C-alpha positions in Angstrom: -19.0 3.4 -12.1 -16.0 3.5 -13.8 -14.2 6.1 -10.9 -15.1 3.7 -8.4 -13.8 0.6 -10.2 -10.5 3.0 -10.9 -10.5 3.9 -6.9 -10.8 0.5 -6.3 -8.0 -0.4 -8.5 -6.0 2.3 -6.8 -6.7 1.0 -3.3 -5.9 -2.4 -3.8 -2.7 -1.8 -5.3 -1.8 1.1 -2.2 -2.3 -1.7 -0.2 -0.8 -4.6 -1.8 2.6 -2.1 -2.7 2.6 -0.8 1.3 1.7 -4.0 3.3 3.6 -6.6 0.6 6.4 -6.8 3.9 4.4 -6.5 6.9 3.1 -10.0 6.4 4.7 -13.9 6.0 4.1 -13.8 2.9 4.3 -18.1 1.5 4.8 -16.5 -2.2 5.9 -13.9 -3.1 5.6 -14.5 -6.9 2.2 -14.7 -6.3 2.1 -11.8 -4.7 4.1 -9.7 -7.2 1.9 -11.2 -10.3 -1.1 -10.3 -8.7 0.7 -6.8 -8.2 1.3 -6.8 -11.7 -2.1 -7.5 -13.2 -3.5 -4.5 -10.8 -1.3 -2.5 -12.6 -1.7 -3.8 -15.7 -5.4 -3.0 -15.1 -5.3 0.5 -13.8 -2.9 0.9 -16.5 -5.3 0.3 -18.8 -8.4 2.1 -16.7 -5.9 5.3 -17.6 -5.7 4.8 -20.9 -9.6 4.2 -21.6 -10.9 7.1 -19.4 -8.1 9.9 -19.6 -6.3 9.3 -22.7 -6.0 13.2 -22.5 -3.9 12.8 -19.3 -0.3 10.5 -20.7 1.2 11.3 -17.3 -1.5 10.0 -14.9 -0.4 6.6 -14.5 3.7 8.6 -13.8 2.2 10.2 -11.2 -0.4 7.7 -9.5 2.6 5.4 -9.9 4.9 8.2 -7.8 2.3 9.0 -5.6 2.4 4.6 -4.8 6.1 5.1 -3.9 5.7 7.7 -1.8 3.0 6.3 0.4 5.1 2.7 0.2 8.1 5.8 1.5 6.1 7.0 4.1 4.2 3.7 5.2 7.9 2.0 5.4 9.0 5.8 8.2 5.6 5.1 9.8 6.6 1.6 11.0 10.0 2.2 12.1 8.9 4.7 14.3 5.5 3.0 15.7 8.2 0.4 16.4 10.6 2.9 18.1 7.5 3.9 20.6 6.8 0.7 21.2 10.0 -0.3 22.0 10.9 2.7 24.1 7.3 3.0 25.8 6.7 -0.7 26.1 8.0 -0.8 29.6 7.0 2.3 31.3 3.2 2.1 30.3 0.6 -0.5 30.2 -0.7 -0.9 26.3 -4.1 -2.7 25.9 -4.0 -5.7 23.9 -5.9 -4.1 21.3 -2.9 -1.9 20.3 -0.6 -4.8 19.6 -3.0 -6.3 17.4 -3.4 -2.9 15.3 -0.1 -3.1 14.9 1.0 -6.6 14.4 
């Protein structure tokens, strides 16, 4: 059960970190507060369930930073692809829904 909670928290935090600037957010402070709560919960779970591994939280944060970087690079590549091929190929409407 605890591993499932840790995974859920990690996924929620990754999604909130990686997707924050991909949508129009009216209250960035509220989003940041939610992210901080998720971080605190994750830190608590790691301290409780992985006390012997004091670097686990740092490694997870490093992974999230890498995910954020890769996510941004992927978004730029998708944007370039769409700009280059928009007039040359006919994209189904679902394509733009998936990446917008």
